[in-house]
Each structure stands twice: as C-alpha cells, then as structure tokens.
mmCIF file of the N, C-alpha and C atoms, coordinates in Angstrom:
data_MODEL
# 
_entry.id   MODEL 
# 
loop_
_atom_site.group_PDB 
_atom_site.id 
_atom_site.type_symbol 
_atom_site.label_atom_id 
_atom_site.label_alt_id 
_atom_site.label_comp_id 
_atom_site.label_asym_id 
_atom_site.label_entity_id 
_atom_site.label_seq_id 
_atom_site.pdbx_PDB_ins_code 
_atom_site.Cartn_x 
_atom_site.Cartn_y 
_atom_site.Cartn_z 
_atom_site.occupancy 
_atom_site.B_iso_or_equiv 
_atom_site.pdbx_formal_charge 
_atom_site.auth_seq_id 
_atom_site.auth_comp_id 
_atom_site.auth_asym_id 
_atom_site.auth_atom_id 
_atom_site.pdbx_PDB_model_num 
ATOM 1   N N  . UNK A 1 1  ? 15.608  35.683  -2.226 1.00 0.00 ? 1  UNK A N  1 
ATOM 2   C CA . UNK A 1 1  ? 16.002  34.504  -1.509 1.00 0.00 ? 1  UNK A CA 1 
ATOM 3   C C  . UNK A 1 1  ? 14.838  33.941  -0.746 1.00 0.00 ? 1  UNK A C  1 
ATOM 4   N N  . UNK A 1 2  ? 13.954  34.730  -0.181 1.00 0.00 ? 2  UNK A N  1 
ATOM 5   C CA . UNK A 1 2  ? 12.797  34.297  0.562  1.00 0.00 ? 2  UNK A CA 1 
ATOM 6   C C  . UNK A 1 2  ? 11.846  33.574  -0.380 1.00 0.00 ? 2  UNK A C  1 
ATOM 7   N N  . UNK A 1 3  ? 11.710  34.066  -1.625 1.00 0.00 ? 3  UNK A N  1 
ATOM 8   C CA . UNK A 1 3  ? 10.856  33.440  -2.600 1.00 0.00 ? 3  UNK A CA 1 
ATOM 9   C C  . UNK A 1 3  ? 11.284  32.046  -2.952 1.00 0.00 ? 3  UNK A C  1 
ATOM 10  N N  . UNK A 1 4  ? 12.611  31.903  -3.058 1.00 0.00 ? 4  UNK A N  1 
ATOM 11  C CA . UNK A 1 4  ? 13.203  30.616  -3.397 1.00 0.00 ? 4  UNK A CA 1 
ATOM 12  C C  . UNK A 1 4  ? 12.986  29.597  -2.239 1.00 0.00 ? 4  UNK A C  1 
ATOM 13  N N  . UNK A 1 5  ? 13.220  30.123  -1.017 1.00 0.00 ? 5  UNK A N  1 
ATOM 14  C CA . UNK A 1 5  ? 12.966  29.237  0.123  1.00 0.00 ? 5  UNK A CA 1 
ATOM 15  C C  . UNK A 1 5  ? 11.498  28.836  0.284  1.00 0.00 ? 5  UNK A C  1 
ATOM 16  N N  . UNK A 1 6  ? 10.645  29.757  -0.030 1.00 0.00 ? 6  UNK A N  1 
ATOM 17  C CA . UNK A 1 6  ? 9.208   29.493  0.040  1.00 0.00 ? 6  UNK A CA 1 
ATOM 18  C C  . UNK A 1 6  ? 8.850   28.387  -1.008 1.00 0.00 ? 6  UNK A C  1 
ATOM 19  N N  . UNK A 1 7  ? 9.380   28.534  -2.221 1.00 0.00 ? 7  UNK A N  1 
ATOM 20  C CA . UNK A 1 7  ? 9.151   27.535  -3.250 1.00 0.00 ? 7  UNK A CA 1 
ATOM 21  C C  . UNK A 1 7  ? 9.709   26.187  -2.815 1.00 0.00 ? 7  UNK A C  1 
ATOM 22  N N  . UNK A 1 8  ? 10.906  26.165  -2.210 1.00 0.00 ? 8  UNK A N  1 
ATOM 23  C CA . UNK A 1 8  ? 11.498  24.885  -1.774 1.00 0.00 ? 8  UNK A CA 1 
ATOM 24  C C  . UNK A 1 8  ? 10.658  24.285  -0.721 1.00 0.00 ? 8  UNK A C  1 
ATOM 25  N N  . UNK A 1 9  ? 10.145  25.075  0.246  1.00 0.00 ? 9  UNK A N  1 
ATOM 26  C CA . UNK A 1 9  ? 9.322   24.546  1.294  1.00 0.00 ? 9  UNK A CA 1 
ATOM 27  C C  . UNK A 1 9  ? 8.022   23.947  0.710  1.00 0.00 ? 9  UNK A C  1 
ATOM 28  N N  . UNK A 1 10 ? 7.396   24.608  -0.293 1.00 0.00 ? 10 UNK A N  1 
ATOM 29  C CA . UNK A 1 10 ? 6.217   24.125  -0.898 1.00 0.00 ? 10 UNK A CA 1 
ATOM 30  C C  . UNK A 1 10 ? 6.452   22.786  -1.594 1.00 0.00 ? 10 UNK A C  1 
ATOM 31  N N  . UNK A 1 11 ? 7.600   22.671  -2.307 1.00 0.00 ? 11 UNK A N  1 
ATOM 32  C CA . UNK A 1 11 ? 7.959   21.396  -2.985 1.00 0.00 ? 11 UNK A CA 1 
ATOM 33  C C  . UNK A 1 11 ? 8.176   20.298  -1.949 1.00 0.00 ? 11 UNK A C  1 
ATOM 34  N N  . UNK A 1 12 ? 8.850   20.601  -0.908 1.00 0.00 ? 12 UNK A N  1 
ATOM 35  C CA . UNK A 1 12 ? 9.125   19.633  0.169  1.00 0.00 ? 12 UNK A CA 1 
ATOM 36  C C  . UNK A 1 12 ? 7.820   19.132  0.798  1.00 0.00 ? 12 UNK A C  1 
ATOM 37  N N  . UNK A 1 13 ? 6.855   20.062  1.028  1.00 0.00 ? 13 UNK A N  1 
ATOM 38  C CA . UNK A 1 13 ? 5.581   19.628  1.598  1.00 0.00 ? 13 UNK A CA 1 
ATOM 39  C C  . UNK A 1 13 ? 4.827   18.754  0.607  1.00 0.00 ? 13 UNK A C  1 
ATOM 40  N N  . UNK A 1 14 ? 4.835   19.075  -0.699 1.00 0.00 ? 14 UNK A N  1 
ATOM 41  C CA . UNK A 1 14 ? 4.189   18.249  -1.684 1.00 0.00 ? 14 UNK A CA 1 
ATOM 42  C C  . UNK A 1 14 ? 4.768   16.859  -1.742 1.00 0.00 ? 14 UNK A C  1 
ATOM 43  N N  . UNK A 1 15 ? 6.110   16.801  -1.623 1.00 0.00 ? 15 UNK A N  1 
ATOM 44  C CA . UNK A 1 15 ? 6.788   15.496  -1.606 1.00 0.00 ? 15 UNK A CA 1 
ATOM 45  C C  . UNK A 1 15 ? 6.380   14.707  -0.404 1.00 0.00 ? 15 UNK A C  1 
ATOM 46  N N  . UNK A 1 16 ? 6.363   15.325  0.770  1.00 0.00 ? 16 UNK A N  1 
ATOM 47  C CA . UNK A 1 16 ? 5.991   14.626  2.006  1.00 0.00 ? 16 UNK A CA 1 
ATOM 48  C C  . UNK A 1 16 ? 4.524   14.087  1.925  1.00 0.00 ? 16 UNK A C  1 
ATOM 49  N N  . UNK A 1 17 ? 3.616   14.998  1.338  1.00 0.00 ? 17 UNK A N  1 
ATOM 50  C CA . UNK A 1 17 ? 2.254   14.531  1.171  1.00 0.00 ? 17 UNK A CA 1 
ATOM 51  C C  . UNK A 1 17 ? 2.132   13.379  0.178  1.00 0.00 ? 17 UNK A C  1 
ATOM 52  N N  . UNK A 1 18 ? 2.892   13.411  -0.843 1.00 0.00 ? 18 UNK A N  1 
ATOM 53  C CA . UNK A 1 18 ? 2.915   12.334  -1.818 1.00 0.00 ? 18 UNK A CA 1 
ATOM 54  C C  . UNK A 1 18 ? 3.474   11.034  -1.204 1.00 0.00 ? 18 UNK A C  1 
ATOM 55  N N  . UNK A 1 19 ? 4.539   11.167  -0.442 1.00 0.00 ? 19 UNK A N  1 
ATOM 56  C CA . UNK A 1 19 ? 5.086   9.976   0.264  1.00 0.00 ? 19 UNK A CA 1 
ATOM 57  C C  . UNK A 1 19 ? 4.083   9.350   1.224  1.00 0.00 ? 19 UNK A C  1 
ATOM 58  N N  . UNK A 1 20 ? 3.395   10.183  1.882  1.00 0.00 ? 20 UNK A N  1 
ATOM 59  C CA . UNK A 1 20 ? 2.311   9.714   2.827  1.00 0.00 ? 20 UNK A CA 1 
ATOM 60  C C  . UNK A 1 20 ? 1.237   8.971   2.083  1.00 0.00 ? 20 UNK A C  1 
ATOM 61  N N  . UNK A 1 21 ? 0.818   9.595   0.944  1.00 0.00 ? 21 UNK A N  1 
ATOM 62  C CA . UNK A 1 21 ? -0.259  8.968   0.161  1.00 0.00 ? 21 UNK A CA 1 
ATOM 63  C C  . UNK A 1 21 ? 0.224   7.591   -0.431 1.00 0.00 ? 21 UNK A C  1 
ATOM 64  N N  . UNK A 1 22 ? 1.445   7.561   -0.883 1.00 0.00 ? 22 UNK A N  1 
ATOM 65  C CA . UNK A 1 22 ? 1.951   6.310   -1.437 1.00 0.00 ? 22 UNK A CA 1 
ATOM 66  C C  . UNK A 1 22 ? 2.102   5.233   -0.417 1.00 0.00 ? 22 UNK A C  1 
ATOM 67  N N  . UNK A 1 23 ? 2.470   5.627   0.843  1.00 0.00 ? 23 UNK A N  1 
ATOM 68  C CA . UNK A 1 23 ? 2.544   4.636   1.975  1.00 0.00 ? 23 UNK A CA 1 
ATOM 69  C C  . UNK A 1 23 ? 1.160   4.041   2.245  1.00 0.00 ? 23 UNK A C  1 
ATOM 70  N N  . UNK A 1 24 ? 0.175   4.922   2.175  1.00 0.00 ? 24 UNK A N  1 
ATOM 71  C CA . UNK A 1 24 ? -1.217  4.424   2.406  1.00 0.00 ? 24 UNK A CA 1 
ATOM 72  C C  . UNK A 1 24 ? -1.684  3.494   1.314  1.00 0.00 ? 24 UNK A C  1 
ATOM 73  N N  . UNK A 1 25 ? -1.319  3.816   0.080  1.00 0.00 ? 25 UNK A N  1 
ATOM 74  C CA . UNK A 1 25 ? -1.682  2.927   -1.077 1.00 0.00 ? 25 UNK A CA 1 
ATOM 75  C C  . UNK A 1 25 ? -0.959  1.582   -0.921 1.00 0.00 ? 25 UNK A C  1 
ATOM 76  N N  . UNK A 1 26 ? 0.308   1.649   -0.562 1.00 0.00 ? 26 UNK A N  1 
ATOM 77  C CA . UNK A 1 26 ? 1.111   0.419   -0.401 1.00 0.00 ? 26 UNK A CA 1 
ATOM 78  C C  . UNK A 1 26 ? 0.450   -0.444  0.674  1.00 0.00 ? 26 UNK A C  1 
ATOM 79  N N  . UNK A 1 27 ? 0.146   0.166   1.824  1.00 0.00 ? 27 UNK A N  1 
ATOM 80  C CA . UNK A 1 27 ? -0.475  -0.562  2.891  1.00 0.00 ? 27 UNK A CA 1 
ATOM 81  C C  . UNK A 1 27 ? -1.805  -1.236  2.517  1.00 0.00 ? 27 UNK A C  1 
ATOM 82  N N  . UNK A 1 28 ? -2.632  -0.463  1.753  1.00 0.00 ? 28 UNK A N  1 
ATOM 83  C CA . UNK A 1 28 ? -3.868  -1.012  1.281  1.00 0.00 ? 28 UNK A CA 1 
ATOM 84  C C  . UNK A 1 28 ? -3.677  -2.190  0.395  1.00 0.00 ? 28 UNK A C  1 
ATOM 85  N N  . UNK A 1 29 ? -2.718  -2.131  -0.569 1.00 0.00 ? 29 UNK A N  1 
ATOM 86  C CA . UNK A 1 29 ? -2.443  -3.246  -1.463 1.00 0.00 ? 29 UNK A CA 1 
ATOM 87  C C  . UNK A 1 29 ? -1.864  -4.435  -0.696 1.00 0.00 ? 29 UNK A C  1 
ATOM 88  N N  . UNK A 1 30 ? -1.032  -4.136  0.276  1.00 0.00 ? 30 UNK A N  1 
ATOM 89  C CA . UNK A 1 30 ? -0.422  -5.239  1.088  1.00 0.00 ? 30 UNK A CA 1 
ATOM 90  C C  . UNK A 1 30 ? -1.503  -5.964  1.837  1.00 0.00 ? 30 UNK A C  1 
ATOM 91  N N  . UNK A 1 31 ? -2.453  -5.192  2.379  1.00 0.00 ? 31 UNK A N  1 
ATOM 92  C CA . UNK A 1 31 ? -3.604  -5.865  3.067  1.00 0.00 ? 31 UNK A CA 1 
ATOM 93  C C  . UNK A 1 31 ? -4.428  -6.663  2.180  1.00 0.00 ? 31 UNK A C  1 
ATOM 94  N N  . UNK A 1 32 ? -4.731  -6.152  1.008  1.00 0.00 ? 32 UNK A N  1 
ATOM 95  C CA . UNK A 1 32 ? -5.517  -6.894  0.035  1.00 0.00 ? 32 UNK A CA 1 
ATOM 96  C C  . UNK A 1 32 ? -4.797  -8.166  -0.435 1.00 0.00 ? 32 UNK A C  1 
ATOM 97  N N  . UNK A 1 33 ? -3.509  -8.045  -0.705 1.00 0.00 ? 33 UNK A N  1 
ATOM 98  C CA . UNK A 1 33 ? -2.759  -9.219  -1.059 1.00 0.00 ? 33 UNK A CA 1 
ATOM 99  C C  . UNK A 1 33 ? -2.736  -10.253 -0.004 1.00 0.00 ? 33 UNK A C  1 
ATOM 100 N N  . UNK A 1 34 ? -2.532  -9.810  1.225  1.00 0.00 ? 34 UNK A N  1 
ATOM 101 C CA . UNK A 1 34 ? -2.462  -10.769 2.360  1.00 0.00 ? 34 UNK A CA 1 
ATOM 102 C C  . UNK A 1 34 ? -3.816  -11.464 2.474  1.00 0.00 ? 34 UNK A C  1 
ATOM 103 N N  . UNK A 1 35 ? -4.913  -10.751 2.362  1.00 0.00 ? 35 UNK A N  1 
ATOM 104 C CA . UNK A 1 35 ? -6.278  -11.341 2.464  1.00 0.00 ? 35 UNK A CA 1 
ATOM 105 C C  . UNK A 1 35 ? -6.494  -12.319 1.328  1.00 0.00 ? 35 UNK A C  1 
ATOM 106 N N  . UNK A 1 36 ? -5.953  -11.997 0.135  1.00 0.00 ? 36 UNK A N  1 
ATOM 107 C CA . UNK A 1 36 ? -6.099  -12.884 -1.022 1.00 0.00 ? 36 UNK A CA 1 
ATOM 108 C C  . UNK A 1 36 ? -5.342  -14.210 -0.759 1.00 0.00 ? 36 UNK A C  1 
ATOM 109 N N  . UNK A 1 37 ? -4.136  -14.049 -0.210 1.00 0.00 ? 37 UNK A N  1 
ATOM 110 C CA . UNK A 1 37 ? -3.329  -15.258 0.104  1.00 0.00 ? 37 UNK A CA 1 
ATOM 111 C C  . UNK A 1 37 ? -4.053  -16.151 1.136  1.00 0.00 ? 37 UNK A C  1 
ATOM 112 N N  . UNK A 1 38 ? -4.665  -15.542 2.127  1.00 0.00 ? 38 UNK A N  1 
ATOM 113 C CA . UNK A 1 38 ? -5.421  -16.308 3.083  1.00 0.00 ? 38 UNK A CA 1 
ATOM 114 C C  . UNK A 1 38 ? -6.558  -17.025 2.420  1.00 0.00 ? 38 UNK A C  1 
ATOM 115 N N  . UNK A 1 39 ? -7.301  -16.323 1.543  1.00 0.00 ? 39 UNK A N  1 
ATOM 116 C CA . UNK A 1 39 ? -8.438  -16.903 0.915  1.00 0.00 ? 39 UNK A CA 1 
ATOM 117 C C  . UNK A 1 39 ? -7.988  -18.072 -0.062 1.00 0.00 ? 39 UNK A C  1 
ATOM 118 N N  . UNK A 1 40 ? -6.896  -17.866 -0.728 1.00 0.00 ? 40 UNK A N  1 
ATOM 119 C CA . UNK A 1 40 ? -6.392  -18.944 -1.628 1.00 0.00 ? 40 UNK A CA 1 
ATOM 120 C C  . UNK A 1 40 ? -6.025  -20.186 -0.733 1.00 0.00 ? 40 UNK A C  1 
ATOM 121 N N  . UNK A 1 41 ? -5.345  -19.908 0.357  1.00 0.00 ? 41 UNK A N  1 
ATOM 122 C CA . UNK A 1 41 ? -4.981  -21.028 1.239  1.00 0.00 ? 41 UNK A CA 1 
ATOM 123 C C  . UNK A 1 41 ? -6.185  -21.786 1.736  1.00 0.00 ? 41 UNK A C  1 
ATOM 124 N N  . UNK A 1 42 ? -7.180  -21.040 2.115  1.00 0.00 ? 42 UNK A N  1 
ATOM 125 C CA . UNK A 1 42 ? -8.459  -21.679 2.609  1.00 0.00 ? 42 UNK A CA 1 
ATOM 126 C C  . UNK A 1 42 ? -9.108  -22.511 1.469  1.00 0.00 ? 42 UNK A C  1 
ATOM 127 N N  . UNK A 1 43 ? -9.144  -21.936 0.280  1.00 0.00 ? 43 UNK A N  1 
ATOM 128 C CA . UNK A 1 43 ? -9.684  -22.712 -0.855 1.00 0.00 ? 43 UNK A CA 1 
ATOM 129 C C  . UNK A 1 43 ? -8.889  -23.953 -1.154 1.00 0.00 ? 43 UNK A C  1 
ATOM 130 N N  . UNK A 1 44 ? -7.608  -23.815 -1.183 1.00 0.00 ? 44 UNK A N  1 
ATOM 131 C CA . UNK A 1 44 ? -6.747  -25.010 -1.376 1.00 0.00 ? 44 UNK A CA 1 
ATOM 132 C C  . UNK A 1 44 ? -7.016  -26.094 -0.300 1.00 0.00 ? 44 UNK A C  1 
ATOM 133 N N  . UNK A 1 45 ? -7.161  -25.653 0.875  1.00 0.00 ? 45 UNK A N  1 
ATOM 134 C CA . UNK A 1 45 ? -7.447  -26.572 1.941  1.00 0.00 ? 45 UNK A CA 1 
ATOM 135 C C  . UNK A 1 45 ? -8.771  -27.289 1.724  1.00 0.00 ? 45 UNK A C  1 
ATOM 136 N N  . UNK A 1 46 ? -9.779  -26.492 1.363  1.00 0.00 ? 46 UNK A N  1 
ATOM 137 C CA . UNK A 1 46 ? -11.065 -27.078 1.061  1.00 0.00 ? 46 UNK A CA 1 
ATOM 138 C C  . UNK A 1 46 ? -11.032 -28.063 -0.090 1.00 0.00 ? 46 UNK A C  1 
ATOM 139 N N  . UNK A 1 47 ? -10.316 -27.681 -1.121 1.00 0.00 ? 47 UNK A N  1 
ATOM 140 C CA . UNK A 1 47 ? -10.217 -28.565 -2.290 1.00 0.00 ? 47 UNK A CA 1 
ATOM 141 C C  . UNK A 1 47 ? -9.507  -29.883 -1.953 1.00 0.00 ? 47 UNK A C  1 
ATOM 142 N N  . UNK A 1 48 ? -8.524  -29.830 -1.084 1.00 0.00 ? 48 UNK A N  1 
ATOM 143 C CA . UNK A 1 48 ? -7.820  -31.022 -0.754 1.00 0.00 ? 48 UNK A CA 1 
ATOM 144 C C  . UNK A 1 48 ? -8.706  -31.977 0.033  1.00 0.00 ? 48 UNK A C  1 
ATOM 145 N N  . UNK A 1 49 ? -9.628  -31.489 0.783  1.00 0.00 ? 49 UNK A N  1 
ATOM 146 C CA . UNK A 1 49 ? -10.514 -32.351 1.506  1.00 0.00 ? 49 UNK A CA 1 
ATOM 147 C C  . UNK A 1 49 ? -11.459 -33.094 0.617  1.00 0.00 ? 49 UNK A C  1 
ATOM 148 N N  . UNK A 1 50 ? -11.801 -32.565 -0.570 1.00 0.00 ? 50 UNK A N  1 
ATOM 149 C CA . UNK A 1 50 ? -12.650 -33.188 -1.582 1.00 0.00 ? 50 UNK A CA 1 
ATOM 150 C C  . UNK A 1 50 ? -11.915 -34.240 -2.357 1.00 0.00 ? 50 UNK A C  1 
ATOM 151 N N  . UNK A 1 51 ? -10.601 -34.045 -2.531 1.00 0.00 ? 51 UNK A N  1 
ATOM 152 C CA . UNK A 1 51 ? -9.831  -35.043 -3.374 1.00 0.00 ? 51 UNK A CA 1 
ATOM 153 C C  . UNK A 1 51 ? -9.344  -36.191 -2.530 1.00 0.00 ? 51 UNK A C  1 
ATOM 154 N N  . UNK A 1 52 ? -9.481  -36.150 -1.257 1.00 0.00 ? 52 UNK A N  1 
ATOM 155 C CA . UNK A 1 52 ? -8.944  -37.256 -0.401 1.00 0.00 ? 52 UNK A CA 1 
ATOM 156 C C  . UNK A 1 52 ? -9.961  -38.366 -0.337 1.00 0.00 ? 52 UNK A C  1 
# 
C-alpha cells in the first residue's frame, strides 16, 4: 500500500510540475502575441500616415 501511495505522489508531483511548466509557456506566448499585436498596430498607424 505504501508503494502505491508513493507512486501516486510521484505522479501527482510530475503533473503539478508539468502544469507549472505549461503555465509558463502559455504566459510567454501570450506576452509575445501581445507584443506582436502592439507592433502591428504601430505599423498600421505608421502606414496610414503615409497614405493620407
């Protein structure tokens, strides 16, 4: 029974570690996407000043 509980604890820790890692990846991509949106918006604004 102890061996089974130990295995369950190990799996739970791996899952928690994976969840943390995926949250960090998500946050990194969200930040990159947000920065890309800002850059696109700035470029569009610059382009519109040339066409006016």
